[in-house]
All heavy atoms as a GROMACS GRO file, in nm:
protein
  624
    1MET      N    1   1.760  -0.312   0.809
    1MET     CA    2   1.809  -0.255   0.934
    1MET      C    3   1.732  -0.316   1.050
    1MET      O    4   1.615  -0.348   1.037
    1MET     CB    5   1.790  -0.104   0.932
    1MET     CG    6   1.888  -0.034   0.840
    1MET     SD    7   1.884   0.143   0.857
    1MET     CE    8   1.769   0.184   0.727
    2ARG      N    9   1.799  -0.328   1.161
    2ARG     CA   10   1.740  -0.386   1.281
    2ARG      C   11   1.730  -0.279   1.390
    2ARG      O   12   1.798  -0.176   1.383
    2ARG     CB   13   1.828  -0.500   1.334
    2ARG     CG   14   1.848  -0.610   1.234
    2ARG     CD   15   1.739  -0.710   1.248
    2ARG     NE   16   1.767  -0.822   1.158
    2ARG     CZ   17   1.673  -0.886   1.094
    2ARG    NH1   18   1.548  -0.852   1.110
    2ARG    NH2   19   1.702  -0.986   1.016
    3TYR      N   20   1.650  -0.307   1.492
    3TYR     CA   21   1.639  -0.215   1.605
    3TYR      C   22   1.774  -0.197   1.671
    3TYR      O   23   1.850  -0.292   1.686
    3TYR     CB   24   1.541  -0.269   1.710
    3TYR     CG   25   1.397  -0.266   1.666
    3TYR    CD1   26   1.331  -0.383   1.635
    3TYR    CD2   27   1.330  -0.145   1.656
    3TYR    CE1   28   1.199  -0.380   1.595
    3TYR    CE2   29   1.197  -0.142   1.616
    3TYR     CZ   30   1.132  -0.259   1.586
    3TYR     OH   31   1.002  -0.256   1.547
    4THR      N   32   1.804  -0.076   1.707
    4THR     CA   33   1.927  -0.045   1.779
    4THR      C   34   1.905   0.086   1.854
    4THR      O   35   1.796   0.143   1.848
    4THR     CB   36   2.047  -0.038   1.681
    4THR    OG1   37   2.165  -0.020   1.756
    4THR    CG2   38   2.032   0.073   1.581
    5ASP      N   39   2.007   0.136   1.919
    5ASP     CA   40   1.990   0.262   1.993
    5ASP      C   41   1.967   0.377   1.893
    5ASP      O   42   1.998   0.367   1.775
    5ASP     CB   43   2.112   0.289   2.081
    5ASP     CG   44   2.237   0.310   1.999
    5ASP    OD1   45   2.298   0.210   1.958
    5ASP    OD2   46   2.272   0.428   1.975
    6ALA      N   47   1.912   0.486   1.943
    6ALA     CA   48   1.867   0.596   1.857
    6ALA      C   49   1.980   0.657   1.775
    6ALA      O   50   1.963   0.683   1.655
    6ALA     CB   51   1.799   0.703   1.942
    7LEU      N   52   2.094   0.680   1.835
    7LEU     CA   53   2.204   0.744   1.763
    7LEU      C   54   2.258   0.655   1.651
    7LEU      O   55   2.280   0.702   1.538
    7LEU     CB   56   2.317   0.782   1.859
    7LEU     CG   57   2.434   0.857   1.796
    7LEU    CD1   58   2.387   0.986   1.731
    7LEU    CD2   59   2.540   0.885   1.901
    8THR      N   60   2.276   0.528   1.679
    8THR     CA   61   2.323   0.435   1.576
    8THR      C   62   2.222   0.424   1.463
    8THR      O   63   2.259   0.424   1.345
    8THR     CB   64   2.349   0.295   1.637
    8THR    OG1   65   2.446   0.309   1.743
    8THR    CG2   66   2.401   0.198   1.534
    9MET      N   67   2.093   0.417   1.497
    9MET     CA   68   1.990   0.408   1.393
    9MET      C   69   1.985   0.534   1.308
    9MET      O   70   1.970   0.527   1.186
    9MET     CB   71   1.853   0.381   1.455
    9MET     CG   72   1.744   0.364   1.351
    9MET     SD   73   1.776   0.234   1.229
    9MET     CE   74   1.740   0.090   1.324
   10ALA      N   75   2.001   0.650   1.372
   10ALA     CA   76   2.003   0.775   1.296
   10ALA      C   77   2.119   0.775   1.195
   10ALA      O   78   2.102   0.814   1.079
   10ALA     CB   79   2.013   0.895   1.390
   11ASP      N   80   2.234   0.731   1.239
   11ASP     CA   81   2.350   0.721   1.148
   11ASP      C   82   2.322   0.622   1.035
   11ASP      O   83   2.353   0.648   0.919
   11ASP     CB   84   2.474   0.676   1.224
   11ASP     CG   85   2.531   0.784   1.314
   11ASP    OD1   86   2.496   0.903   1.294
   11ASP    OD2   87   2.607   0.750   1.406
   12ASN      N   88   2.262   0.507   1.068
   12ASN     CA   89   2.230   0.406   0.967
   12ASN      C   90   2.131   0.458   0.863
   12ASN      O   91   2.146   0.433   0.743
   12ASN     CB   92   2.175   0.279   1.032
   12ASN     CG   93   2.278   0.204   1.112
   12ASN    OD1   94   2.397   0.228   1.101
   12ASN    ND2   95   2.232   0.114   1.197
   13VAL      N   96   2.029   0.530   0.909
   13VAL     CA   97   1.928   0.584   0.818
   13VAL      C   98   1.991   0.686   0.724
   13VAL      O   99   1.966   0.685   0.603
   13VAL     CB  100   1.810   0.646   0.896
   13VAL    CG1  101   1.721   0.729   0.806
   13VAL    CG2  102   1.729   0.537   0.964
   14MET      N  103   2.074   0.774   0.778
   14MET     CA  104   2.136   0.876   0.693
   14MET      C  105   2.232   0.811   0.592
   14MET      O  106   2.238   0.853   0.476
   14MET     CB  107   2.209   0.979   0.779
   14MET     CG  108   2.115   1.061   0.864
   14MET     SD  109   1.978   1.135   0.773
   14MET     CE  110   2.063   1.250   0.669
   15THR      N  111   2.306   0.709   0.635
   15THR     CA  112   2.395   0.638   0.542
   15THR      C  113   2.314   0.570   0.433
   15THR      O  114   2.349   0.578   0.314
   15THR     CB  115   2.480   0.534   0.618
   15THR    OG1  116   2.556   0.602   0.718
   15THR    CG2  117   2.573   0.459   0.525
   16TYR      N  118   2.206   0.504   0.470
   16TYR     CA  119   2.119   0.436   0.373
   16TYR      C  120   2.065   0.535   0.270
   16TYR      O  121   2.072   0.510   0.149
   16TYR     CB  122   2.004   0.367   0.447
   16TYR     CG  123   1.903   0.302   0.356
   16TYR    CD1  124   1.927   0.178   0.301
   16TYR    CD2  125   1.785   0.367   0.324
   16TYR    CE1  126   1.835   0.118   0.216
   16TYR    CE2  127   1.692   0.309   0.240
   16TYR     CZ  128   1.717   0.185   0.187
   16TYR     OH  129   1.626   0.127   0.102
   17ARG      N  130   2.013   0.648   0.318
   17ARG     CA  131   1.959   0.748   0.225
   17ARG      C  132   2.067   0.800   0.130
   17ARG      O  133   2.042   0.817   0.012
   17ARG     CB  134   1.897   0.863   0.304
   17ARG     CG  135   1.768   0.825   0.372
   17ARG     CD  136   1.706   0.941   0.442
   17ARG     NE  137   1.694   1.051   0.347
   17ARG     CZ  138   1.628   1.162   0.369
   17ARG    NH1  139   1.568   1.179   0.484
   17ARG    NH2  140   1.621   1.257   0.280
   18LEU      N  141   2.185   0.827   0.184
   18LEU     CA  142   2.294   0.877   0.101
   18LEU      C  143   2.332   0.776  -0.007
   18LEU      O  144   2.350   0.812  -0.124
   18LEU     CB  145   2.415   0.909   0.188
   18LEU     CG  146   2.538   0.960   0.116
   18LEU    CD1  147   2.513   1.100   0.059
   18LEU    CD2  148   2.658   0.962   0.208
   19VAL      N  149   2.343   0.649   0.030
   19VAL     CA  150   2.379   0.544  -0.066
   19VAL      C  151   2.272   0.531  -0.174
   19VAL      O  152   2.302   0.524  -0.294
   19VAL     CB  153   2.403   0.410   0.006
   19VAL    CG1  154   2.415   0.295  -0.092
   19VAL    CG2  155   2.528   0.418   0.093
   20VAL      N  156   2.145   0.528  -0.134
   20VAL     CA  157   2.036   0.516  -0.231
   20VAL      C  158   2.036   0.634  -0.327
   20VAL      O  159   2.024   0.617  -0.449
   20VAL     CB  160   1.899   0.502  -0.160
   20VAL    CG1  161   1.784   0.518  -0.258
   20VAL    CG2  162   1.890   0.368  -0.089
   21LYS      N  163   2.050   0.755  -0.275
   21LYS     CA  164   2.052   0.873  -0.361
   21LYS      C  165   2.171   0.871  -0.458
   21LYS      O  166   2.158   0.909  -0.574
   21LYS     CB  167   2.053   1.001  -0.277
   21LYS     CG  168   1.918   1.029  -0.212
   21LYS     CD  169   1.925   1.154  -0.127
   21LYS     CE  170   1.790   1.192  -0.075
   21LYS     NZ  171   1.709   1.263  -0.174
   22GLN      N  172   2.288   0.827  -0.411
   22GLN     CA  173   2.407   0.822  -0.496
   22GLN      C  174   2.390   0.718  -0.607
   22GLN      O  175   2.423   0.743  -0.723
   22GLN     CB  176   2.531   0.790  -0.414
   22GLN     CG  177   2.659   0.806  -0.489
   22GLN     CD  178   2.683   0.948  -0.536
   22GLN    OE1  179   2.668   1.042  -0.460
   22GLN    NE2  180   2.717   0.964  -0.663
   23ILE      N  181   2.338   0.601  -0.574
   23ILE     CA  182   2.314   0.497  -0.675
   23ILE      C  183   2.213   0.546  -0.777
   23ILE      O  184   2.231   0.528  -0.898
   23ILE     CB  185   2.267   0.365  -0.609
   23ILE    CG1  186   2.383   0.304  -0.530
   23ILE    CG2  187   2.215   0.268  -0.714
   23ILE    CD1  188   2.343   0.186  -0.443
   24ALA      N  189   2.108   0.612  -0.731
   24ALA     CA  190   2.007   0.666  -0.824
   24ALA      C  191   2.070   0.769  -0.917
   24ALA      O  192   2.046   0.768  -1.039
   24ALA     CB  193   1.892   0.728  -0.745
   25MET      N  194   2.152   0.858  -0.861
   25MET     CA  195   2.217   0.961  -0.943
   25MET      C  196   2.306   0.897  -1.049
   25MET      O  197   2.308   0.941  -1.164
   25MET     CB  198   2.300   1.054  -0.854
   25MET     CG  199   2.354   1.175  -0.928
   25MET     SD  200   2.464   1.281  -0.830
   25MET     CE  201   2.374   1.302  -0.679
   26ASN      N  202   2.378   0.791  -1.011
   26ASN     CA  203   2.464   0.721  -1.107
   26ASN      C  204   2.384   0.656  -1.219
   26ASN      O  205   2.436   0.635  -1.328
   26ASN     CB  206   2.549   0.615  -1.037
   26ASN     CG  207   2.654   0.676  -0.946
   26ASN    OD1  208   2.685   0.794  -0.955
   26ASN    ND2  209   2.708   0.596  -0.855
   27GLN      N  210   2.257   0.623  -1.192
   27GLN     CA  211   2.169   0.561  -1.291
   27GLN      C  212   2.090   0.665  -1.371
   27GLN      O  213   2.009   0.630  -1.455
   27GLN     CB  214   2.071   0.465  -1.222
   27GLN     CG  215   2.138   0.350  -1.151
   27GLN     CD  216   2.208   0.257  -1.248
   27GLN    OE1  217   2.157   0.228  -1.355
   27GLN    NE2  218   2.327   0.212  -1.210
   28GLY      N  219   2.111   0.794  -1.338
   28GLY     CA  220   2.042   0.900  -1.411
   28GLY      C  221   1.901   0.928  -1.363
   28GLY      O  222   1.822   0.988  -1.435
   29VAL      N  223   1.869   0.883  -1.243
   29VAL     CA  224   1.736   0.911  -1.186
   29VAL      C  225   1.755   0.979  -1.049
   29VAL      O  226   1.866   0.989  -0.998
   29VAL     CB  227   1.651   0.783  -1.170
   29VAL    CG1  228   1.619   0.725  -1.306
   29VAL    CG2  229   1.720   0.681  -1.084
   30TYR      N  230   1.644   1.026  -0.993
   30TYR     CA  231   1.650   1.096  -0.865
   30TYR      C  232   1.572   1.016  -0.761
   30TYR      O  233   1.457   0.980  -0.785
   30TYR     CB  234   1.590   1.237  -0.878
   30TYR     CG  235   1.593   1.314  -0.750
   30TYR    CD1  236   1.711   1.374  -0.706
   30TYR    CD2  237   1.480   1.329  -0.672
   30TYR    CE1  238   1.717   1.445  -0.588
   30TYR    CE2  239   1.484   1.399  -0.554
   30TYR     CZ  240   1.602   1.457  -0.513
   30TYR     OH  241   1.607   1.526  -0.396
   31ALA      N  242   1.633   0.987  -0.648
   31ALA     CA  243   1.565   0.916  -0.539
   31ALA      C  244   1.515   1.018  -0.438
   31ALA      O  245   1.590   1.102  -0.390
   31ALA     CB  246   1.662   0.818  -0.472
   32SER      N  247   1.388   1.009  -0.406
   32SER     CA  248   1.327   1.097  -0.307
   32SER      C  249   1.259   1.011  -0.202
   32SER      O  250   1.198   0.910  -0.234
   32SER     CB  251   1.223   1.188  -0.373
   32SER     OG  252   1.152   1.258  -0.274
   33PHE      N  253   1.271   1.052  -0.078
   33PHE     CA  254   1.205   0.980   0.030
   33PHE      C  255   1.080   1.054   0.076
   33PHE      O  256   1.027   1.027   0.183
   33PHE     CB  257   1.302   0.957   0.146
   33PHE     CG  258   1.411   0.860   0.109
   33PHE    CD1  259   1.531   0.903   0.057
   33PHE    CD2  260   1.390   0.724   0.124
   33PHE    CE1  261   1.630   0.813   0.020
   33PHE    CE2  262   1.489   0.634   0.088
   33PHE     CZ  263   1.608   0.678   0.036
   34MET      N  264   1.034   1.148  -0.004
   34MET     CA  265   0.911   1.218   0.027
   34MET      C  266   0.793   1.125  -0.002
   34MET      O  267   0.800   1.041  -0.093
   34MET     CB  268   0.898   1.344  -0.058
   34MET     CG  269   1.004   1.448  -0.028
   34MET     SD  270   1.010   1.587  -0.144
   34MET     CE  271   0.842   1.618  -0.184
   35PRO      N  272   0.682   1.137   0.076
   35PRO     CA  273   0.570   1.047   0.054
   35PRO      C  274   0.506   1.061  -0.084
   35PRO      O  275   0.468   0.964  -0.145
   35PRO     CB  276   0.471   1.083   0.164
   35PRO     CG  277   0.520   1.206   0.226
   35PRO     CD  278   0.662   1.226   0.188
   36LYS      N  279   0.494   1.182  -0.135
   36LYS     CA  280   0.436   1.204  -0.268
   36LYS      C  281   0.509   1.320  -0.334
   36LYS      O  282   0.462   1.434  -0.333
   36LYS     CB  283   0.287   1.236  -0.257
   36LYS     CG  284   0.202   1.117  -0.221
   36LYS     CD  285   0.058   1.145  -0.258
   36LYS     CE  286  -0.022   1.020  -0.240
   36LYS     NZ  287  -0.083   0.974  -0.359
   37PRO      N  288   0.625   1.294  -0.393
   37PRO     CA  289   0.700   1.404  -0.455
   37PRO      C  290   0.630   1.463  -0.578
   37PRO      O  291   0.647   1.578  -0.609
   37PRO     CB  292   0.833   1.340  -0.493
   37PRO     CG  293   0.805   1.194  -0.499
   37PRO     CD  294   0.693   1.167  -0.404
   38VAL      N  295   0.550   1.381  -0.646
   38VAL     CA  296   0.474   1.426  -0.763
   38VAL      C  297   0.328   1.390  -0.739
   38VAL      O  298   0.296   1.274  -0.709
   38VAL     CB  299   0.527   1.359  -0.893
   38VAL    CG1  300   0.447   1.404  -1.013
   38VAL    CG2  301   0.674   1.386  -0.911
   39PHE      N  302   0.238   1.486  -0.753
   39PHE     CA  303   0.096   1.462  -0.730
   39PHE      C  304   0.047   1.345  -0.814
   39PHE      O  305   0.072   1.339  -0.934
   39PHE     CB  306   0.013   1.587  -0.761
   39PHE     CG  307  -0.133   1.567  -0.736
   39PHE    CD1  308  -0.183   1.566  -0.607
   39PHE    CD2  309  -0.220   1.546  -0.840
   39PHE    CE1  310  -0.317   1.547  -0.583
   39PHE    CE2  311  -0.354   1.526  -0.818
   39PHE     CZ  312  -0.403   1.527  -0.689
   40GLY      N  313  -0.021   1.249  -0.748
   40GLY     CA  314  -0.079   1.136  -0.818
   40GLY      C  315   0.015   1.017  -0.836
   40GLY      O  316  -0.026   0.912  -0.881
   41ILE      N  317   0.144   1.035  -0.801
   41ILE     CA  318   0.240   0.926  -0.812
   41ILE      C  319   0.297   0.899  -0.672
   41ILE      O  320   0.353   0.988  -0.609
   41ILE     CB  321   0.356   0.960  -0.908
   41ILE    CG1  322   0.301   0.990  -1.048
   41ILE    CG2  323   0.457   0.847  -0.912
   41ILE    CD1  324   0.406   1.042  -1.145
   42ASN      N  325   0.279   0.778  -0.624
   42ASN     CA  326   0.331   0.744  -0.491
   42ASN      C  327   0.483   0.742  -0.491
   42ASN      O  328   0.546   0.702  -0.586
   42ASN     CB  329   0.278   0.608  -0.446
   42ASN     CG  330   0.129   0.611  -0.420
   42ASN    OD1  331   0.074   0.714  -0.390
   42ASN    ND2  332   0.066   0.497  -0.431
   43GLY      N  333   0.539   0.784  -0.378
   43GLY     CA  334   0.685   0.783  -0.362
   43GLY      C  335   0.728   0.675  -0.266
   43GLY      O  336   0.648   0.593  -0.220
   44SER      N  337   0.855   0.672  -0.235
   44SER     CA  338   0.910   0.578  -0.138
   44SER      C  339   0.931   0.653  -0.007
   44SER      O  340   1.027   0.727   0.007
   44SER     CB  341   1.041   0.520  -0.186
   44SER     OG  342   1.022   0.447  -0.303
   45VAL      N  343   0.842   0.635   0.084
   45VAL     CA  344   0.846   0.709   0.210
   45VAL      C  345   0.959   0.658   0.299
   45VAL      O  346   0.980   0.539   0.311
   45VAL     CB  347   0.711   0.693   0.284
   45VAL    CG1  348   0.714   0.763   0.418
   45VAL    CG2  349   0.598   0.745   0.199
   46CYS      N  350   1.031   0.750   0.359
   46CYS     CA  351   1.130   0.713   0.460
   46CYS      C  352   1.055   0.720   0.593
   46CYS      O  353   1.022   0.826   0.642
   46CYS     CB  354   1.247   0.810   0.459
   46CYS     SG  355   1.373   0.765   0.578
   47MET      N  356   1.024   0.606   0.650
   47MET     CA  357   0.941   0.599   0.768
   47MET      C  358   1.020   0.541   0.885
   47MET      O  359   1.096   0.447   0.868
   47MET     CB  360   0.820   0.509   0.740
   47MET     CG  361   0.722   0.499   0.852
   47MET     SD  362   0.582   0.398   0.803
   47MET     CE  363   0.630   0.241   0.868
   48CYS      N  364   1.003   0.601   0.998
   48CYS     CA  365   1.069   0.551   1.119
   48CYS      C  366   0.964   0.499   1.216
   48CYS      O  367   0.865   0.565   1.240
   48CYS     CB  368   1.149   0.661   1.188
   48CYS     SG  369   1.281   0.726   1.087
   49THR      N  370   0.985   0.381   1.268
   49THR     CA  371   0.895   0.323   1.366
   49THR      C  372   0.960   0.334   1.503
   49THR      O  373   1.072   0.292   1.522
   49THR     CB  374   0.867   0.175   1.333
   49THR    OG1  375   0.814   0.168   1.201
   49THR    CG2  376   0.771   0.114   1.431
   50ASN      N  377   0.887   0.394   1.594
   50ASN     CA  378   0.936   0.408   1.731
   50ASN      C  379   0.872   0.301   1.816
   50ASN      O  380   0.756   0.266   1.798
   50ASN     CB  381   0.902   0.545   1.787
   50ASN     CG  382   0.972   0.654   1.712
   50ASN    OD1  383   1.094   0.654   1.709
   50ASN    ND2  384   0.899   0.744   1.652
   51ARG      N  385   0.948   0.252   1.912
   51ARG     CA  386   0.896   0.146   1.996
   51ARG      C  387   0.938   0.173   2.140
   51ARG      O  388   1.056   0.196   2.168
   51ARG     CB  389   0.955   0.014   1.950
   51ARG     CG  390   0.898  -0.105   2.018
   51ARG     CD  391   0.960  -0.228   1.956
   51ARG     NE  392   0.860  -0.332   1.952
   51ARG     CZ  393   0.882  -0.451   1.906
   51ARG    NH1  394   0.999  -0.482   1.857
   51ARG    NH2  395   0.790  -0.542   1.906
   52CYS      N  396   0.841   0.173   2.228
   52CYS     CA  397   0.870   0.191   2.370
   52CYS      C  398   0.873   0.052   2.433
   52CYS      O  399   0.772  -0.016   2.439
   52CYS     CB  400   0.764   0.278   2.436
   52CYS     SG  401   0.802   0.312   2.608
   53LEU      N  402   0.990   0.011   2.477
   53LEU     CA  403   1.007  -0.125   2.525
   53LEU      C  404   0.979  -0.141   2.675
   53LEU      O  405   0.982  -0.250   2.726
   53LEU     CB  406   1.149  -0.173   2.494
   53LEU     CG  407   1.182  -0.178   2.346
   53LEU    CD1  408   1.327  -0.218   2.325
   53LEU    CD2  409   1.090  -0.273   2.272
   54LYS      N  410   0.951  -0.030   2.743
   54LYS     CA  411   0.924  -0.038   2.885
   54LYS      C  412   0.773  -0.058   2.904
   54LYS      O  413   0.700   0.033   2.939
   54LYS     CB  414   0.971   0.089   2.956
   54LYS     CG  415   0.972   0.076   3.106
   54LYS     CD  416   1.037   0.197   3.170
   54LYS     CE  417   1.038   0.179   3.320
   54LYS     NZ  418   1.102   0.293   3.385
   55ALA      N  419   0.726  -0.179   2.880
   55ALA     CA  420   0.583  -0.208   2.879
   55ALA      C  421   0.525  -0.230   3.018
   55ALA      O  422   0.405  -0.240   3.034
   55ALA     CB  423   0.556  -0.330   2.793
   56ILE      N  424   0.611  -0.238   3.120
   56ILE     CA  425   0.562  -0.263   3.255
   56ILE      C  426   0.478  -0.145   3.303
   56ILE      O  427   0.374  -0.161   3.365
   56ILE     CB  428   0.680  -0.288   3.352
   56ILE    CG1  429   0.753  -0.415   3.311
   56ILE    CG2  430   0.632  -0.295   3.495
   56ILE    CD1  431   0.886  -0.435   3.382
   57GLU      N  432   0.521  -0.025   3.272
   57GLU     CA  433   0.449   0.095   3.314
   57GLU      C  434   0.344   0.130   3.210
   57GLU      O  435   0.367   0.119   3.090
   57GLU     CB  436   0.548   0.210   3.329
   57GLU     CG  437   0.488   0.331   3.395
   57GLU     CD  438   0.594   0.438   3.422
   57GLU    OE1  439   0.711   0.401   3.438
   57GLU    OE2  440   0.558   0.554   3.426
   58ARG      N  441   0.228   0.172   3.258
   58ARG     CA  442   0.120   0.208   3.166
   58ARG      C  443   0.154   0.335   3.089
   58ARG      O  444   0.206   0.431   3.144
   58ARG     CB  445  -0.009   0.230   3.244
   58ARG     CG  446  -0.063   0.102   3.303
   58ARG     CD  447  -0.188   0.127   3.381
   58ARG     NE  448  -0.277   0.212   3.304
   58ARG     CZ  449  -0.402   0.235   3.334
   58ARG    NH1  450  -0.454   0.181   3.440
   58ARG    NH2  451  -0.477   0.313   3.261
   59LEU      N  452   0.124   0.337   2.961
   59LEU     CA  453   0.151   0.455   2.880
   59LEU      C  454   0.033   0.551   2.878
   59LEU      O  455   0.050   0.670   2.856
   59LEU     CB  456   0.186   0.415   2.737
   59LEU     CG  457   0.317   0.336   2.722
   59LEU    CD1  458   0.338   0.297   2.577
   59LEU    CD2  459   0.434   0.417   2.772
   60PHE      N  460  -0.087   0.500   2.902
   60PHE     CA  461  -0.205   0.584   2.902
   60PHE      C  462  -0.262   0.594   3.042
   60PHE      O  463  -0.265   0.497   3.116
   60PHE     CB  464  -0.311   0.528   2.806
   60PHE     CG  465  -0.262   0.524   2.664
   60PHE    CD1  466  -0.214   0.406   2.610
   60PHE    CD2  467  -0.260   0.637   2.586
   60PHE    CE1  468  -0.166   0.400   2.481
   60PHE    CE2  469  -0.211   0.634   2.456
   60PHE     CZ  470  -0.165   0.515   2.403
   61ASP      N  471  -0.304   0.715   3.078
   61ASP     CA  472  -0.355   0.740   3.212
   61ASP      C  473  -0.475   0.832   3.200
   61ASP      O  474  -0.463   0.946   3.153
   61ASP     CB  475  -0.246   0.805   3.297
   61ASP     CG  476  -0.289   0.832   3.440
   61ASP    OD1  477  -0.403   0.797   3.476
   61ASP    OD2  478  -0.208   0.890   3.514
   62ALA      N  479  -0.593   0.785   3.240
   62ALA     CA  480  -0.716   0.863   3.228
   62ALA      C  481  -0.710   0.994   3.304
   62ALA      O  482  -0.777   1.091   3.269
   62ALA     CB  483  -0.836   0.780   3.275
   63LYS      N  484  -0.629   1.001   3.409
   63LYS     CA  485  -0.620   1.123   3.490
   63LYS      C  486  -0.501   1.210   3.452
   63LYS      O  487  -0.485   1.320   3.500
   63LYS     CB  488  -0.610   1.086   3.638
   63LYS     CG  489  -0.735   1.016   3.689
   63LYS     CD  490  -0.720   0.977   3.833
   63LYS     CE  491  -0.843   0.899   3.877
   63LYS     NZ  492  -0.829   0.849   4.012
   64GLY      N  493  -0.415   1.160   3.364
   64GLY     CA  494  -0.294   1.233   3.326
   64GLY      C  495  -0.323   1.339   3.222
   64GLY      O  496  -0.426   1.339   3.155
   65LYS      N  497  -0.228   1.431   3.208
   65LYS     CA  498  -0.240   1.536   3.107
   65LYS      C  499  -0.243   1.471   2.969
   65LYS      O  500  -0.158   1.388   2.937
   65LYS     CB  501  -0.123   1.632   3.120
   65LYS     CG  502  -0.134   1.753   3.030
   65LYS     CD  503  -0.021   1.850   3.059
   65LYS     CE  504  -0.036   1.974   2.974
   65LYS     NZ  505   0.070   2.070   2.998
   66TYR      N  506  -0.340   1.507   2.890
   66TYR     CA  507  -0.361   1.449   2.756
   66TYR      C  508  -0.383   1.298   2.761
   66TYR      O  509  -0.360   1.228   2.663
   66TYR     CB  510  -0.243   1.480   2.662
   66TYR     CG  511  -0.212   1.627   2.651
   66TYR    CD1  512  -0.094   1.678   2.701
   66TYR    CD2  513  -0.301   1.715   2.591
   66TYR    CE1  514  -0.064   1.813   2.692
   66TYR    CE2  515  -0.273   1.850   2.582
   66TYR     CZ  516  -0.155   1.898   2.633
   66TYR     OH  517  -0.126   2.032   2.624
   67PHE      N  518  -0.424   1.247   2.876
   67PHE     CA  519  -0.450   1.104   2.898
   67PHE      C  520  -0.324   1.019   2.881
   67PHE      O  521  -0.331   0.902   2.846
   67PHE     CB  522  -0.562   1.053   2.806
   67PHE     CG  523  -0.691   1.125   2.825
   67PHE    CD1  524  -0.733   1.221   2.734
   67PHE    CD2  525  -0.770   1.100   2.936
   67PHE    CE1  526  -0.852   1.290   2.753
   67PHE    CE2  527  -0.889   1.168   2.955
   67PHE     CZ  528  -0.931   1.264   2.864
   68LEU      N  529  -0.208   1.079   2.905
   68LEU     CA  530  -0.082   1.007   2.893
   68LEU      C  531  -0.012   1.000   3.028
   68LEU      O  532  -0.020   1.092   3.108
   68LEU     CB  533   0.011   1.078   2.794
   68LEU     CG  534  -0.038   1.088   2.650
   68LEU    CD1  535   0.056   1.175   2.569
   68LEU    CD2  536  -0.052   0.951   2.588
   69SER      N  537   0.058   0.891   3.052
   69SER     CA  538   0.136   0.877   3.174
   69SER      C  539   0.262   0.964   3.163
   69SER      O  540   0.295   1.015   3.056
   69SER     CB  541   0.177   0.732   3.196
   69SER     OG  542   0.272   0.693   3.099
   70LYS      N  543   0.334   0.978   3.272
   70LYS     CA  544   0.458   1.056   3.270
   70LYS      C  545   0.558   0.992   3.172
   70LYS      O  546   0.627   1.062   3.098
   70LYS     CB  547   0.518   1.062   3.410
   70LYS     CG  548   0.641   1.148   3.415
   70LYS     CD  549   0.698   1.157   3.555
   70LYS     CE  550   0.824   1.244   3.548
   70LYS     NZ  551   0.914   1.225   3.656
   71LEU      N  552   0.566   0.859   3.170
   71LEU     CA  553   0.656   0.790   3.077
   71LEU      C  554   0.619   0.823   2.933
   71LEU      O  555   0.705   0.855   2.852
   71LEU     CB  556   0.651   0.638   3.098
   71LEU     CG  557   0.729   0.555   2.997
   71LEU    CD1  558   0.879   0.582   3.012
   71LEU    CD2  559   0.700   0.408   3.015
   72ALA      N  560   0.490   0.818   2.900
   72ALA     CA  561   0.446   0.845   2.763
   72ALA      C  562   0.477   0.989   2.724
   72ALA      O  563   0.523   1.016   2.613
   72ALA     CB  564   0.296   0.817   2.749
   73ARG      N  565   0.453   1.086   2.813
   73ARG     CA  566   0.484   1.226   2.782
   73ARG      C  567   0.634   1.246   2.762
   73ARG      O  568   0.677   1.319   2.673
   73ARG     CB  569   0.431   1.318   2.893
   73ARG     CG  570   0.278   1.330   2.893
   73ARG     CD  571   0.229   1.444   2.980
   73ARG     NE  572   0.286   1.447   3.113
   73ARG     CZ  573   0.244   1.377   3.219
   73ARG    NH1  574   0.140   1.295   3.204
   73ARG    NH2  575   0.301   1.388   3.336
   74SER      N  576   0.715   1.178   2.843
   74SER     CA  577   0.860   1.189   2.827
   74SER      C  578   0.905   1.129   2.694
   74SER      O  579   0.991   1.183   2.626
   74SER     CB  580   0.931   1.117   2.942
   74SER     OG  581   0.899   1.178   3.065
   75TYR      N  582   0.845   1.018   2.657
   75TYR     CA  583   0.880   0.950   2.531
   75TYR      C  584   0.845   1.038   2.412
   75TYR      O  585   0.926   1.055   2.320
   75TYR     CB  586   0.805   0.817   2.524
   75TYR     CG  587   0.838   0.735   2.401
   75TYR    CD1  588   0.955   0.663   2.395
   75TYR    CD2  589   0.751   0.731   2.294
   75TYR    CE1  590   0.986   0.587   2.282
   75TYR    CE2  591   0.780   0.656   2.181
   75TYR     CZ  592   0.898   0.584   2.177
   75TYR     OH  593   0.928   0.510   2.065
   76VAL      N  594   0.727   1.098   2.415
   76VAL     CA  595   0.685   1.185   2.306
   76VAL      C  596   0.772   1.310   2.299
   76VAL      O  597   0.805   1.359   2.191
   76VAL     CB  598   0.536   1.223   2.321
   76VAL    CG1  599   0.496   1.328   2.222
   76VAL    CG2  600   0.449   1.100   2.306
   77ALA      N  601   0.814   1.362   2.415
   77ALA     CA  602   0.895   1.484   2.419
   77ALA      C  603   1.029   1.466   2.347
   77ALA      O  604   1.083   1.560   2.291
   77ALA     CB  605   0.918   1.526   2.563
   78VAL      N  606   1.081   1.345   2.349
   78VAL     CA  607   1.210   1.318   2.283
   78VAL      C  608   1.197   1.336   2.134
   78VAL      O  609   1.288   1.379   2.065
   78VAL     CB  610   1.260   1.176   2.318
   78VAL    CG1  611   1.382   1.139   2.236
   78VAL    CG2  612   1.289   1.166   2.467
   79TYR      N  613   1.080   1.301   2.078
   79TYR     CA  614   1.059   1.308   1.935
   79TYR      C  615   0.988   1.434   1.900
   79TYR      O  616   0.969   1.477   1.798
   79TYR     CB  617   0.982   1.185   1.886
   79TYR     CG  618   1.062   1.060   1.907
   79TYR    CD1  619   1.044   0.980   2.019
   79TYR    CD2  620   1.161   1.026   1.817
   79TYR    CE1  621   1.121   0.868   2.039
   79TYR    CE2  622   1.239   0.912   1.838
   79TYR     CZ  623   1.217   0.836   1.948
   79TYR     OH  624   1.293   0.725   1.967
   0.00000   0.00000   0.00000
């Protein structure tokens, strides 16, 4: 998968998970995207990487609330 807008990526991730789970079920196994579904055995984590492409504005501000700029606080609020 490639970077795209949030809604399209959300649809792509859900489709991917559904397809993987269905293929696993057809093979008689269970696909889980939990980080550690069974203690001591690593799983296949479903991880999302967020990227803020507006690099012109500073994301960290020593005087801002929680040391974050308004842009950074707005970005975090979405997630």
